[in-house]
C-alpha positions as CSV (number, residue, x, y, z in Angstrom):
1,M,141.7,77.9,48.1
2,T,141.6,74.7,50.2
3,G,142.1,76.7,53.4
4,G,139.2,79.1,52.5
5,I,136.9,76.1,52.0
6,S,137.9,74.6,55.3
7,R,137.2,77.8,57.1
8,L,133.8,78.1,55.4
9,F,132.9,74.6,56.5
10,G,134.1,75.4,60.0
11,L,131.8,78.4,60.2
12,L,128.8,76.5,58.9
13,A,129.4,73.7,61.5
14,C,129.6,76.2,64.3
15,A,126.4,77.9,63.1
16,A,124.6,74.5,63.0
17,V,125.7,73.9,66.7
18,I,124.3,77.2,67.8
19,A,121.1,76.7,65.9
20,A,120.6,73.4,67.8
21,L,120.9,75.1,71.2
22,P,117.6,75.4,73.2
23,A,115.8,78.7,73.0
24,P,116.3,81.2,75.9
25,A,113.7,81.3,78.6
26,T,110.8,83.7,78.1
27,A,109.2,86.2,80.5
28,Q,106.6,83.7,81.6
29,E,109.2,81.8,83.6
30,T,109.9,84.6,86.0
31,D,108.2,85.5,89.3
32,I,109.5,89.1,89.5
33,I,111.2,91.6,87.2
34,P,112.1,95.1,88.2
35,P,109.6,97.7,87.0
36,D,112.2,99.5,84.9
37,L,113.1,96.4,83.0
38,K,111.3,95.7,79.7
39,L,111.4,92.2,78.4
40,P,112.2,91.7,74.7
41,S,110.4,89.9,72.0
42,I,112.0,87.1,70.1
43,T,113.0,89.6,67.4
44,S,115.5,91.3,69.8
45,F,118.0,88.4,69.7
46,A,121.1,89.0,67.6
47,P,121.4,87.3,64.1
48,A,123.5,84.1,63.9
49,S,126.4,85.9,62.4
50,E,126.6,88.4,65.2
51,A,126.2,85.7,67.8
52,L,129.1,83.8,66.1
53,A,131.3,86.8,66.3
54,G,130.5,87.4,70.0
55,L,131.2,83.8,71.0
56,A,134.5,83.9,69.1
57,A,135.7,87.0,70.9
58,G,133.9,86.8,74.3
59,G,134.8,85.5,77.7
60,E,133.0,83.3,80.2
61,I,131.1,84.9,83.1
62,T,130.0,82.8,86.1
63,L,127.1,84.1,88.1
64,S,126.1,83.1,91.6
65,A,123.6,84.4,94.1
66,K,123.3,84.4,97.9
67,L,120.6,85.3,100.4
68,T,123.1,87.4,102.5
69,D,126.7,88.4,102.3
70,E,127.8,85.6,104.6
71,G,125.4,83.0,103.1
72,T,126.3,80.1,100.8
73,D,125.5,80.1,97.1
74,I,121.9,79.2,96.2
75,S,122.0,75.9,94.5
76,R,118.6,75.7,92.8
77,G,115.5,77.8,92.2
78,L,117.2,80.8,90.6
79,V,116.2,82.3,87.2
80,W,119.0,84.3,85.6
81,R,118.5,86.8,82.8
82,V,121.3,88.8,81.1
83,F,120.2,91.9,79.3
84,G,122.0,94.3,77.0
85,P,122.5,97.7,78.6
86,E,120.7,99.9,76.1
87,P,117.0,99.6,75.0
88,G,116.4,98.6,71.4
89,P,114.1,100.5,68.9
90,D,111.1,99.0,70.7
91,G,112.1,100.5,74.0
92,K,112.9,97.1,75.5
93,L,116.2,95.9,76.9
94,P,117.5,93.1,74.6
95,L,117.6,89.7,76.4
96,I,121.0,88.2,75.6
97,A,120.9,84.9,77.7
98,S,119.0,83.2,80.4
99,A,119.3,80.1,82.6
100,Q,117.6,78.3,85.6
101,G,119.0,76.5,88.6
102,G,121.9,77.6,90.7
103,T,125.3,79.1,89.8
104,S,125.4,79.5,86.0
105,S,128.0,80.4,83.4
106,F,127.5,82.3,80.2
107,Q,129.8,83.0,77.2
108,L,129.3,86.6,76.3
109,A,130.9,89.1,74.0
110,P,133.1,91.8,75.8
111,G,131.0,94.7,77.0
112,G,128.5,95.9,79.6
113,Y,125.4,93.9,80.6
114,L,122.5,94.1,83.1
115,V,122.1,90.9,85.1
116,H,118.9,90.0,87.0
117,A,118.5,87.1,89.4
118,S,115.1,86.1,90.7
119,Y,114.4,83.6,93.5
120,G,110.7,83.3,94.0
121,R,109.5,86.8,94.6
122,A,112.9,88.0,95.6
123,G,115.3,89.5,93.1
124,A,118.4,91.6,92.5
125,T,119.9,93.4,89.6
126,K,123.5,94.2,88.9
127,R,125.5,95.8,86.1
128,I,128.5,93.8,85.0
129,T,131.4,94.2,82.6
130,V,132.6,91.2,80.5
131,G,136.2,91.1,79.1
132,R,138.0,88.4,77.2
133,D,139.1,86.6,80.3
134,G,136.8,84.5,82.5
135,K,135.5,86.1,85.7
136,R,132.9,85.6,88.4
137,E,130.1,87.9,89.7
138,D,128.2,87.4,92.9
139,L,124.7,88.9,93.6
140,V,123.4,89.3,97.1
141,L,119.6,89.0,97.1
142,D,119.1,90.2,100.7
143,A,116.1,87.9,100.9
144,G,114.4,85.5,103.2
145,G,111.3,83.3,103.4
146,L,107.8,83.7,104.8
147,K,105.5,80.9,105.8
148,L,101.9,81.8,106.8
149,D,99.2,80.1,108.7
150,A,96.1,80.9,110.7
151,V,94.1,79.3,113.5
152,L,90.8,80.0,115.4
153,A,90.6,81.0,119.0
154,G,92.1,78.3,121.2
155,G,94.4,77.1,118.4
156,V,91.7,75.3,116.4
157,R,93.0,74.5,112.9
158,I,91.3,76.1,109.9
159,P,90.8,73.9,106.8
160,P,93.5,75.0,104.4
161,A,91.0,75.1,101.5
162,K,89.1,77.9,103.2
163,L,92.2,80.0,104.0
164,R,94.1,82.3,101.8
165,F,96.7,85.1,102.2
166,S,97.6,88.1,100.1
167,I,100.9,90.0,100.5
168,Y,101.1,93.7,99.9
169,E,103.7,96.4,100.1
170,A,103.8,97.9,103.6
171,D,103.4,101.5,102.6
172,A,100.4,102.9,100.8
173,G,100.8,104.8,97.5
174,A,99.6,108.2,96.6
175,D,96.1,106.9,96.1
176,G,96.0,105.4,99.6
177,E,96.2,101.8,98.3
178,R,98.9,99.3,98.9
179,A,100.4,97.5,95.9
180,L,99.6,93.8,95.7
181,I,102.7,91.7,95.5
182,I,101.3,88.1,95.7
183,P,97.6,87.1,95.8
184,D,96.1,83.8,97.0
185,V,99.0,82.4,98.9
186,S,98.2,78.9,100.4
187,P,98.8,78.3,104.1
188,N,102.2,76.8,105.0
189,S,103.8,77.4,101.6
190,V,107.1,79.2,101.7
191,V,107.3,82.5,99.8
192,R,110.7,84.0,99.0
193,L,110.8,87.8,99.4
194,N,113.4,90.5,99.7
195,S,114.0,91.6,103.3
196,G,111.6,94.3,104.6
197,T,108.2,94.8,106.0
198,Y,105.1,93.5,104.3
199,H,101.3,93.9,104.8
200,V,99.7,90.5,105.0
201,V,95.9,90.0,104.7
202,S,94.5,86.6,105.9
203,T,91.0,85.7,104.6
204,Y,89.0,82.9,106.1
205,G,86.1,82.0,103.9
206,A,84.8,84.5,101.4
207,V,82.8,87.0,103.4
208,N,84.2,89.2,106.2
209,A,86.6,87.1,108.3
210,V,89.7,89.1,107.5
211,I,92.9,89.7,109.6
212,R,95.5,92.2,108.6
213,S,99.1,92.4,110.0
214,D,102.5,93.8,109.2
215,I,105.3,91.2,109.1
216,R,109.0,91.8,108.9
217,I,111.2,89.5,106.7
218,E,114.9,89.2,107.6
219,A,117.5,88.2,105.1
220,G,118.6,84.6,105.3
221,K,115.9,83.6,107.7
222,L,112.5,81.8,107.4
223,T,109.8,83.8,109.2
224,E,106.8,81.8,110.3
225,A,103.7,83.8,111.2
226,T,100.4,82.5,112.5
227,V,97.4,84.8,112.9
228,E,94.3,84.1,114.9
229,H,90.8,84.5,113.4
230,H,87.8,85.3,115.5
231,A,85.2,83.8,113.2
232,A,83.0,80.7,112.8
233,E,81.4,78.7,110.0
234,L,77.6,78.7,110.1
235,T,75.1,76.7,108.1
236,M,71.6,78.2,108.1
237,K,68.3,76.6,107.1
238,L,64.7,77.6,107.2
239,V,62.5,75.0,108.9
240,R,58.9,74.8,109.9
241,E,59.7,73.3,113.3
242,A,62.9,72.9,115.4
243,G,65.0,70.1,113.9
244,G,62.8,69.9,110.8
245,E,63.8,69.5,107.2
246,A,65.3,72.6,105.4
247,I,62.8,74.3,103.1
248,A,64.0,74.5,99.5
249,D,64.1,77.6,97.2
250,T,65.0,79.9,100.1
251,S,66.7,83.2,99.5
252,W,69.1,84.4,102.2
253,S,70.4,87.8,103.2
254,I,72.8,88.5,106.1
255,L,72.9,91.9,107.6
256,S,75.5,93.3,110.1
257,G,74.4,94.6,113.5
258,S,74.2,98.1,111.9
259,G,72.0,96.8,109.1
260,D,74.5,96.7,106.3
261,P,74.2,93.9,103.9
262,I,77.0,91.3,104.2
263,R,76.0,88.4,102.0
264,E,73.2,87.0,99.8
265,M,72.7,83.5,98.5
266,V,70.0,81.0,97.5
267,G,69.4,77.5,98.6
268,A,68.0,75.2,101.2
269,F,71.2,75.6,103.2
270,A,73.3,78.7,103.5
271,S,76.9,78.0,104.6
272,M,79.4,80.7,105.2
273,V,82.2,81.9,107.5
274,L,81.4,85.1,109.4
275,A,83.6,87.2,111.7
276,E,82.3,87.2,115.3
277,G,79.7,89.8,116.0
278,D,75.9,90.4,115.8
279,Y,73.9,89.7,112.6
280,T,70.4,89.6,111.3
281,I,69.5,86.6,109.2
282,I,66.7,87.1,106.7
283,A,65.1,84.1,104.9
284,K,62.6,84.6,102.1
285,N,60.5,81.7,100.8
286,R,57.8,82.4,98.2
287,D,56.0,85.5,99.5
288,R,57.0,85.2,103.1
289,I,60.0,86.7,104.9
290,Y,61.4,85.5,108.2
291,Q,64.2,86.8,110.2
292,R,66.3,86.0,113.2
293,D,69.0,87.9,115.1
294,F,72.1,85.9,115.8
295,T,75.5,86.3,117.4
296,V,78.6,84.7,116.0
297,V,81.1,83.5,118.6
298,G,84.6,83.0,117.3
299,G,85.6,79.3,116.9
300,R,82.1,78.0,117.5
301,N,80.9,76.5,114.2
302,Q,77.2,75.6,114.3
303,D,73.9,75.1,112.4
304,V,71.4,77.9,112.7
305,E,67.7,77.3,112.2
306,V,65.3,80.1,111.2
307,L,61.7,79.0,112.2
308,A,59.1,79.7,109.5
309,T,56.5,80.9,112.1
310,E,54.4,83.9,112.6
311,A,56.7,85.1,115.4
312,N,59.6,85.3,113.0
313,S,57.6,86.5,110.1
314,V,58.2,90.0,108.6
315,D,55.5,91.9,106.8
316,V,56.4,92.0,103.1
317,S,55.8,95.7,102.7
318,E,57.9,96.4,105.7
319,G,60.7,94.2,104.4
320,A,60.6,96.1,101.1
321,D,61.2,99.5,102.7
């Protein structure tokens, strides 16, 4: 009788320790999950009694990851997830355990598991088998880093706040579109990716200064790529005389050399980045319309004045056609 009570208190103490452990990481902590993996809800975790039985009979598995076969173990920045091999009733693979950092160890019941390691946007998945004895499994991510930047003609720096990159898959899908991998990447930030070729779009400003390029990432290496924009930042104002004050309540329309609308805005000043080329600037104030043809030269930022004179005036009925 005394032995039974001792065993009962031992089990209760063990359950209390497990209940105090921190909850596993959720799907929000990951940067990438293979498309065939379905993350579980909290209800997919095993009840405490099952967890106790698994811990009592299981072995320790140590997981490590490298960028390449010859590389060293990654010491930080990893997110580990251990999934059960079979989907549950909800169609999701049950999440058994998770950890963050570098090399990690897990106490798991004997059986098969699916392990996923993510490192930034790079990731690898491996099926493992756990026995009663401790073992180690290594994952090779086959990944590298990418650092992006852009300049104007002549190497002139572009303000980082006006520069963004988007990274897409290199090959287009059946619909002719490339899948977006990472949007709004800041310049000079390091993005971790699996090795391969990616389609990178660099956008300077918010109009039409766009450069596209294909960039190859090699495993274990940091690839630094700098593209050159042929564009300039313009500030336009409507004035009654050269060098005069900007006229308020002005509506602006920018047309390409072929007459296609590029941008519209309202204000005394119209500031925007445009790719080099020929444009028509149209300024409307009250019931009068004025226009000016202008050529943007890459790397030459400048103020552009549109004179509110009869010479630049456009007939309202003509402008409406």
